[in-house]
N, C-alpha and C positions, 0 to 999 in steps of 0.2 A: 564588491567590497564587503567582506564579511564583517559584521559588527563585533562578534565575540565579546571578550573583555575589553570593551571599546575605550575605557578610560585608563587602562593600565599605562599606556605611554604618557598620557597627560600627567598622571600622578607621579610617575617615575622621574619626570623632569623638574618637579617643584618641591620645595621645602615649605610645607604649609605652616610651620612654626614661625616662618619669617615673612612669607608673602600673604597678602590679604585675599588672594584669589580663592574662590570656593573650591573645596576639595572634591565635592560631589553634590548631588542633589538637584532639585528642580523637578517640577511635575510636568510630564508630557501633556501636550494639549489634547483634550478630548475631541475637539472640533477642528479648528484651523491650525495648521502648522506654522510655527513662528520662524522669523529670520532676524538676524542682527548683523550690522556692519560696524565693527569697532575700529576706530582710528587709533593707531598705536605708534607713539613716538619712542621707538626702541633705538638701537644703534643706527637704524635707518627707518625713516617714517614709512609706514605701510598701512594697509587697510585689511583687517581680518574679516573675511566674508563667511558667515556661518548659517547653515540651514538645519533646522530641526528634523530629525528622522530617527525612528526607533529608539527614542529615549535619550539621544545625545544631539550635540550640534556638530554636524560634519563641517570641517573648516578648511579654508584656503587663505593664504596670505597673498594679497594683491598689492604689489609695490606702488603702482600709480593710482590705484583706486578705480572705481567703475566709471564708464562713460556712456552717455546716451547716444553716441555716434556709432552705428553698426560697423563702420569702417575702422574703429579703434579697437583692436584686439589687445586685451590686457593680460599680461602674464599672471597666472594664479598658481601658487605653489601649494599642493595638497599637504596639510599638516595634520597633527593628531586630533582626534575627536575631543570635544570639550563638553563639560556637563551643561545641562540646560540652564542651571543657575548662573552660569557665566554670562548669559545674555544681558544681565542687568549690571554687570561689573563695570565700575568706573573707579579709577584710582591709580596709584603709582606702585609699580612692582619694584622692590628695592634693588639697589646696585648689587651686582654679582649673582643675582638670581636669573633664571632663564626668562628671557624676554624683558629684562630690566628696562623700565621706562614708564611713561604715563599712557593710560588707556581712557578713551571716552567712547560713549555710544554714539556713533555718527548717524546711524539710521536703524530703524527697527519696524516691524510690522508682521505680515503674514505672507506665506508663499503657497503656490499650488503647482505640483508637478504636472507636466504634460505626459501622460502615459505612466507606466510603472516606474517609480523612481529607483527602486532597488536594481531592477534589470538595466535601467539606463545608466546608473553609476557603474555597474559591472561592465557594461559595454563601452564606457568612457565617453558618453554623450548624454548630458542631462539638459532638457529644455523645461523651463518653468516660468511662472508668472509671479511677479512681486507686487505687493500692495503695501508700500512703505510710506514714510513721511517724505522721503526724497526720491526713492527709486520706485518706478512703476513700470508696468508692461511686461513684455516677454523677453527673457534672457536665455543664454545658453552657456554651459560649461563643457569644454571638450578636452579630453586627455590627449596630450601630444607626446607622452613619454615614449622613448624608443627602447627602454630597458637599460638597467645598469645605473641610472641616475641616483645620486644620493638623496635627492628630494624630487618627488614626482611632479612634473610640470603639466599644468592645464592652461587653457586660455578662457577668459571670461569676456563675453561681448553681448551687446544689445541686439536683439532681433528687430527687423523692420516692422514697425507698427505705428499706431498714432502717437506714441510717446517718444519715438526716435527723434533725435535732434543732431544737427551737424555740430561738431566740436567747436568750430569757429563761431557758432551762434551761442552755444551754451556749454559750459564746463561745470558739472554739478559739484565736483570736489573743491573748486575755487569759489563758486557762487555760494555754496552752503557748507562752510568749513566747521561749524560748531556742533556741539553735543545736542542731540534731540531731547535729552533729559533736562539739560540746563535751559535750552531754548527750543521747546517743542513747536512744531509747525502745525498750526491749526487754523481753521476758518474762525474768525471772531464770532462769538455768540451775539444774537440780537438782544440788546438791552431794552428793558421796558422803561419808558420815561416815568419818573415819579415826581408829582407836583410837590413843591415844598410847603411846609406848614406856615401859616401866618404867625410870626413870632410874638405878636402883642395883641391879645394873649396867645399862648400856644394853642394850636388847634389840632383837630384830628387829622391824620394823614390821608392823603388821597393817593390811591394806588391803582395799578392795572387789574388787581383782583380784590375782592371784598375782604374787609376785616371785621371782626366781631366787636361790637360795642358791649362792654361788660364791666362789672365791678373790678376794682383793683385787687389783684390777688394778695393774700397776706404774705406770700413768699414765692419767689421764683429762683430755683437753684441755677447756678451758672453753667453754661456750656464749657466743657473742658477740651483741651487740645491733645492730640496724640503726637508723641515724638516720632518724627519721620526720618528715614535713612537718607533721603535726598529730595530734591525739588520735584513736585508732582508733574506728570507729563500729560495727564488727561483732564480735560475740562477747563473752565475759566476760573482763575483764582485771583484773589486780591491779597496784596502783601503789605503787612504793617510791621513796624519795628517791635521787637519783643522787649517790653519794658522790664527793668530790673526793680520790681517793687512788689506790692501786695494787691491781689485781686480784690475788687470791691464792687458791691451792688448797692446803688443808692435807690431807696424807695421814697417817692415824694407823694404825699397824700394830703391835699388841702393845706399846704404850707408847712406840714410837719415832715421832717427829713429823718430817715433812718439809714445808717450806713452799716451794711451787713458784709461780713467776711465770707470767704468761700466755705469756711467751716460752720457758718450760721450764727456767728457771734455779732452782737450789736456793738460797734465801735464809735457810735455817735459822740459819746462823752469824751472820747480821746481826741476828737478832731472838731472842736467847736467852731473854729474859723471856717473849715470846709462846709460844715452844716449851714453856717450863716451865708456863705457864698452860694450854695445850692438853692437856698431859700429865695434868692433874688431872681432866679430864672423864670419864675412865673408858672412853673409846672405844678399841676394839681392832682394828677392821677397817672404816674409814670414810674418806670424802672429804668435807670441808666446803668449800664454795665461797663466797667473799665478797670483801670489800674492806678493805684496811688504811688507816687514816687517823690523823691527829693532830688532836684537837679543839682549836680555838682558844678564846680567852677568852669568845666569845659562845656557845660550845657547838656551833658549826658546824665542819665539817672545814676544815683549813687546809693547803693543798697545799704552800706554802712551808715550813711547819713540818715536814711529813713529809719533804720533800726534805732539809732541813737536818739532820734526825735521822740520815739516812744519810750525807750528804756530810761532815758535821763530826764524825761518830762520837759524837754525844751526843743523848740524848732518845729512843732507840729503846724504852725502857721505857714511854714515853708512848703508844706505838702501840696502837690499838684495832682489833680484827678484828671487823667486822660480817658475820655469816654469813647468806646469803640462800638457799642451796640446798644439797642433799646428793644428788648423783647415786648415791652408794653408801653404805649405812649398815649397820654391824654384820653384814657378811657377805651383805648382800642388794643386788643390783643394782636400783636404783630408777629407772633412766633411762627406762623405759617408762611409769612412773606419771604421772598428771597432776600438774602443778606444785602445785595446791592441796593434794594429799595429801602431797607431799614437804615442803611448807612447814608444814603442820599438824603433821607429825611433828617438825620442827625446833622449832616454837613450843612444843610440849608438852615437848620435851626441855630447852630453855633456860629454861622456866618455873622449873626447879629448879637448872639447871646454869650459868646465866649468871654471868660474872665481870666485873670492871672492864675487863678487856682483851679478853674474848670475849663478844660479845652477838649476839642475834638481830636481824636487820634486818626490822622489822615493816612490813606494808603499811598503807595508809591508806584509810579508807572514804569520804573526801570525794570529790566529783566531780572528775575528773582535771583539768579546766580550772582550778578553784579551787586544787587542790593545786599545779599548776604555777605559778600566779600567786604563791602563798605562798612556794614555793621560790625563785622569782626575787627576790621582795621581801626575802628573807632572805640574798640574795647567794649562794645555792647554785647548783650547776651545772645542775640540772634534775631530771627525773623519769624513772624506768624503768618502762615498761609491759610486763607479761608475761601471755601467754594462760594462763588458769587451767587449761585442759584440755590443755595441750601437754606432750609428753615433753621430756626433756633431750637436746639434741643438741650434739655437740662441733664446732660450726661457727657461723658467723654466720647468724642466722635472722631471720625476720620475726614470730616469736612472742615475741621480746624486742625492745623498741623503746626508743630513746633520744629523749626529748623535752627539748631543751636550751633554756635561757633565752636564750642568745645563741650565735652561731657560735663554735665552739671545737674544735680538733683538734690532733693531733700532726703536725709536719712534720720532714723530714730536713734537718739543717743541712749545707749544701753549701759554705759559705764564710762569710766575715765581712769587715768593714772595721774599721779601728782608730779610736779616738777622735781627733778632729781636734786636740785640745790636747796630743797626745803621751802621754797617760797610758797605762799598760800595761793597757788595758781594751778590750773590744770596743765598737765604736760601733754596729754593726748586724749581724744574722745574715741570711745569704742562704739562703732556704728553698726546698725542693722537695718534690714528691710523685712517685710512680711512676704512669705511665700504664697503659693496658690491656695494653701489651706489656712492662711491667716496666722501662721506661726513665724516667730521672729528667727531670722538667720543672720549670722555675722557676715559683714562685707569688708571688714578691716577697720582701720583707724585713720584719724587725721591729727597731726600735731603741729601744724603751722598755719599761718594766715591771720593770727590775732596779735594784738598788742598786749603788753603786760597788764594794763588796766582791764582789757576785755577778758583775758585769761582768769583774772581774779573774779570778775563779775560772773563769768560762766560757772565757776566753782561754787560761788554763793548760791546760785540758782539750783545747782545739783545736790548740794548738801541735804536739803530737806527731803529729797527723793531717795535717800540711801536705802538699799535692801541688802540682805546678807548673801544672796546667791544670784547667779547669772539669770537674766531673763530670757536668754536664748534657749531654743529647743534643746533638749538633752542630746548629747552627741556633738554639739556645736560649741563647746565651751573649753576647747583645748587651751590650757594656760599658755600665755605668751604667744598665741597665734598671731596677734595683730601687730606686734612690733618686736624689736630686739630688746626685751626687758626680762627681768626675772619673773618666773612664774609666781603667782600669788599677789602681785602688786595691783591687780585690777580692783577697782572700787565700783560695785554695781549700783545701778539706780533704776527706779521705776521707769519704764519706757514711755515717757510723757513728752519730753522736749524734742524738737527737731533742729537739725543743723543742715544748712544749705552748704554744699561742698562742690568744688570743681575738682576734676581729676583727669589724668591722662588717658587711662584705659581700664577695661576690665581684664583681669588675668583669666587663664583657662579655668581656675577653680573659683571664679566669681568673687574675687577680691578687687578692690579699687587700688590703683597705683598712683603715686605722686599726687596725693590729695592735698587740697588747700581749703581752709575754712573761709566761707563767705560771710555767714551770719546765722543767728538763731531765727527761727520762725515760730509763730504761734497762731497763724491764720488758718491752719487746717489741723485736723486730728491725726495723731500718730498712727491710728489703725489703718489709714488709707495709704500709707507709704509702702510702695512696692518698687522693685527694680524697674526702671523705665527701659523698655526694649524698643529700639527704633523699628518702624515698619516701612517697607517699600510701598509707596502709594502711587497709583496711577500708571504702573507699567502696563504695556500691552497685554491684554488678557488672553488666555487660551480660548475663551469662548468667542472672541471677536469683539467683545464690548469695547476694547481699547483700540479698535482698528482706526488708523489714521484717516482723516477726512479730507486732507488737502493734497493737491497735486503739486509738483515742483513749480516754483515761480517761473515766470515766462522768460527770464534771462536778462541780458544787458539792456539798459535803457537807451543806449545809443548804438547806431550801426557804425562799426569800426572800419574805416577805409585803410587800405594798405596794412592790415593787421599783421601780416607775416614779415613786415620790415624789421630787421634786427636793429635795435637801438643801443645795444651794448654787446660788442663782439666778445668781451671777456667772459660773459655768462650765457650768451645766446638769447637773452631776453628780447622779446619782440614788442612791438607797439601794442598788440592785442594783450600780451601778458601784463603790460603796465596799466592799460585801461581796466582789465579785470581786477588787478590789485586794488586800484582806487575804488572800484565798485564794492569790493569785499570789505574795505575798511571805512566805508562811508560813515557808519554809526560811531566809529572811534575818532575820525579826524574832523568831522563837521563841528563838534563842540569847540574845537580850537580855531575854526575858520569863521563860524557864523557871527555876524555882527561886527567884524573887524575889517578894516581895509586890508586887501590882500594883493601881493605882487606875485607875478608868475614868471617862472623860468621855462622858456620854450626851447626845444631842441629838435627841429624838423628833420635833421639828418642823424640824430643820435647824440650820445654823450661826448663823442670826440669831435663832433662838428661844431658849427657856429651856434652859440647860445644867445637867446634874446631875453632880456630882463624887462618885463612889461609891468608898469605900475598903474597905468591909467586906462581909461575906457575907450581906447580906439576900437574900431569895429573888428572883432575877431570871429563873429558868427557863432558864438556859443550860447545855446538856449539856456536860460536859467541864471546866467551871471547878472548880478545887479550892479548898476552904476550908481554910486553914492552921490549925494548932492554936492555940487561944486563948491558950495559955501563951506564945506568942511576943510578945504585947503585952498583959500583964495589965491588966485593967480596961477592955479594949476588946472590941468584937465581933471575930469571926474575920476575918483578912485574906484576900485573894483571890490566887490564882495562875492565870495563863493559860499552861498548860504544853504544849498540843498544838494542832494545826491545827483540830480540831473545836471546841475552846473559843474559838479566835480568830475563826473564821467565825461561830460562834453568837453571840458578843458583838456582832459587827458587825450581825448580823440583829436583835439587840435594841437597835439604834440607838447602839451605842458607836462614837464617832469617834476618841477619843484613848486611848492606853495609856501610863500613867506608872508608873515602877518606883522602888523603893527603891534605895539605894546598897549594900545588903547582901543576901546570900543568906539564905534562910530557915534554912538549916542553921547559920548563924553570924550571927543576926539583929542582934547588938549590935556586930559588927565590920565596918565598911564595906570593900568591896574595890574601891572607886573613889572618886575625888574629882572633882567637876564644877564648872567655872567657866562661868557663863552670861553671855555678853557682851550686856548689856541696854542698848541705845542710848537716850539721852535725846532730847528735842525738838531738832531742828536738827543731829543727829549724822548725818554722811554715811556712806554705805556704805563708802567708802574708809577712813574713820576706823575703822570696825568691823574691816575687814581688817587695817589696821595694828595695831590693838589685839590681835587674835588672834596676830599674829606676835610682838608684844612679850610677851604672856603666855607663849607657847611659849618664847621666849628666856629669860625669867625662870625658868621651870620647868627648862629645860635647865641653867641656871647652878646650880640646886639639885640637879642630877643626876637629874632626873625626865623620863621620856619621856611625851609627851601625844599624844592622837589628836583629830581634828577632825570635827565634823559640823554641818550646818546645823540650825537649831532648827525649821525649818518655818514660822517666823514672821518676826520682824524681825532676829534676831541669829544668833549662832553659839554652839555649845557646845564647850568644851575639856575632854576627859575624860582623867583620869590613873588608870590601873589600879594598884591597891595590893595588897600582901600584907595579908590581913585580920588585923591584929595589934592595932590601936588601936581604942578605942571612939569613938562618934560625937562626943562632946565634944572629944576630942583632935583628930580630923580636921577638924572644923568650926573649931576654934580656930586650927589651923595654916593652913587655907585663908583665914581672915580676916586672919591676919598677912601672908600673901602679897599679898592685895588692898591692905591698908594700906601695905605697902612700895611697891607700884606707884603708889598715889596720892601718897605722899610723894616718890617719885623722879621721876614724870612728872605733876605736878599739872595741867598743861595738857591732859592727855588722859584721866586717870582720876579718879574720886571713890570714896571708901570708904563713903559712905552712900547708901542707897536713897532713893527719893522723887523725884518729877518736878522739884521746885525745885532739887534738888542736881545734876541731870543735864543741864541745858540746855547743849547743845553739847559735852557730855562723855559718858563711858561708865562705867557702874557694872558692875564685874565681880561678879556675884552669887555669893557664897559660901554664901548661906543654904540652898541646896539640899543642903548637906552635913550638915544637922542630922538628928537622929533623927525618923523619920516623914515627912521631906520627900521629894518625888518629882520626877522629871524626865521629860519626854516621851521615850519610848524611840526608839532608832534605827528608822527605817522607819515610825514612827507618823504618821498624818495629824494635822493640827491643825484644831480646830473653829473655823475663822474663814473669811471669804470667800476663795476661791481654793483651799481645802483643800490647803495646802502640806504637804510631807512632810519630816520630819527625816531627812536623808541623810548617811551617813558619806562623807567625802571625804578625799583625800590632801592633805597640806600643800602639795605642789607645785602643786596645783590651786586653792589659795586665791585667787591673783591673778585667776583666770578666773571666779570666782563673781560672779554679778550681784546676788544677794540671798539672804537666809536662807530664802526660800521658792521657790528656783529650780526645784525639782521639786514636782509635785503628784500627786494620785492618778491622773491621766490619763497622766502622763509618767514617773513614777518607775520603774515596772517596765520600761518600754522602755529607760530609761537603764541599768538593771542588765543587760539582755540584751546590750548592746553593751560593757559595762565590760570593759576589758582586764585589770585587776588589782584584787583586793580590797584597798582601802586600809587596812583594819583587820585584815589577815591575822595580823599579829604581836601584835595587842592581846590575843588570847585566851591567849597563852603568857607574857604579861608580868605579873609580880606584884612590885611595887616596895616595898621597905621605906622608911620615912620617917625613920629615926633620923639618917642622914647629912644629909638635906635640912633637917631641923630644926636640926641643928648649924650648917650653913652659914648659915642665916637668923638664927641666934641665938635661936631660939624654944624656950621651955621649957614643956612641957605641965604 
């Protein structure tokens, strides 16, 4: 296989002005050759298998993905060589482009050819060893082309060695379906225990390594984070929410508190309430590093409110200081200690010392991709990733990373234009950054995102800074470059003030597009403002420093009997497929099952055979299933709980197909914490009618002040779920849900009925409120349904309602693949939402 102009076919198939795929580039590995397997949801899901050789990635498309079973010969279609830089590509190739669809990095690592790889490829038989996060051991690629094929067919299979596994025991593509960038597979690092300080008074830290007892420094400059292109995949990282505020370092010296900004300015006089609060902590020789914010009505940081607190001289007593690090604590220099030890010390200290205004910024245990998705859905700025074993350094580093929801940074205000209507307000701000030589260069303008009052205030601040000529470097002052306005309307100012701006993207000529003003900043000097360029952190390195250290997991937790039994003839799904499905979604479904009474639908002979609905704890021989106390439902046998992965897989092995849960937790069995509306279509009801009904139900609930979440039922309809504060009993919640349904039926009788029964629902839809009664259950999110097709109940975003094709759009073959490509968790905020019903009842005129 001659390399020649190896990337010519690759480039010819792609329009790089449209697709984000790399056009070329990537540095060949000087030591170990790399490999990558990318999971590609194109018109058909497949796995792109790529081996680095001679400066490119030789590539095959493997429709079913690799298998550890030597008897499983997988078709592999030889495709065009790709650039080495493609190995880290994750994203969505736009519609109508070659390979349109979403790509994730499913596995990566290094490979070793057995023999001469060039001669082997030419001969059509390549044997090699893989050292990946998922794939290990010896493999073989064999050319089976007979000549004349449009695409050259090969086969990929596992060689017999210590890593080989029977397919019935372990299917790697099912067991490990996700991105190794989003969810890297690594052995956990050993954590060093850190003893907590005695909080009264605060004492010196005790650590696994010595710290220096020394005088309190006059100043410690803050450590700064680097903007990252993606979630790091190497090492142990701690993840915190990125606060939308101002960075602050508090210096506490024998009762005296100084509040220093990132730029070195003392803001103590601006925040007397915070100074007083910090004085109560009892710290006499410490630095606390953190962020000051003002929390909005939703509980999230509100940058405009923080800015107004300073600009208008009101509300500084609302400022909250979230502390996330301590480089110096009670006479001890902690900068050489690992971050995890410094943060453990802080956590223990604030467990007793936290106040309303001074709090510890805790890290989150969720996987970083899900955490970032949740932060973005909550309209937060993003997430900060920090290496757990890293020291504190007073500079920008790659051991602290910024993972942002959207492009956003500070720019230097270099000029402005006036409003065209003559109002004494700015119309737009002309923005710049410093280049590598420290010279100002234009990046465009922003003309939206402020109120009339703010536009007036900004102009008043800019007027004293007026200058006669552009502050940009000569050659970068083309009149009218920044917007569609007449040349000469620019009013230039000294480059002193900073504007924080969010924007959609950088154009090829390095201008920002679709910019929106966030606020002014004065906590850092203008001279440090440069374009933030995201870096790829933690990708497998050419030198082998990033070589994965973990082997594939050991496989299923239960031995599956009669795994080849077909339980759904319409799809060919076997019992083994179903068990594997539940093992693969354990992390998703268990939050919906844990702590709740659960009923099981068992189908020993498949979905068309006799089904058994089991509510109570009769002996079924499933390890891990919990029998709840009988006192929870007097007069009945014990209820069941599926609270762990072992119980989930064990139940599936015992022919359980569906999992249904109560609307209340076992700890508060009589007080439901959710209200469910099941959109149950009648004969002749179209899918469009169901979608419309879901929107109307949501609108009705929002009019009552209630937020609702959506999921497919896995069958014909949809479920609308309303999380509640568990304060009312079942009769009250059921009665109120019935009143909502009756109101819908009275208001829109052509669409809804308030009575169940087939004769009442012809061409209409019954919003089933009966699932809100005591002892009633609903199919849990991610549960399969015991009917032909084995549809799955899938949480979806309201924005995606219009794109749904049916209530059983996903099934046990496709649901987990959908989750591996999911950009954001549509139910991220569901778990933090607990809504009272009193106001909603009042609005509807319902009396319990």
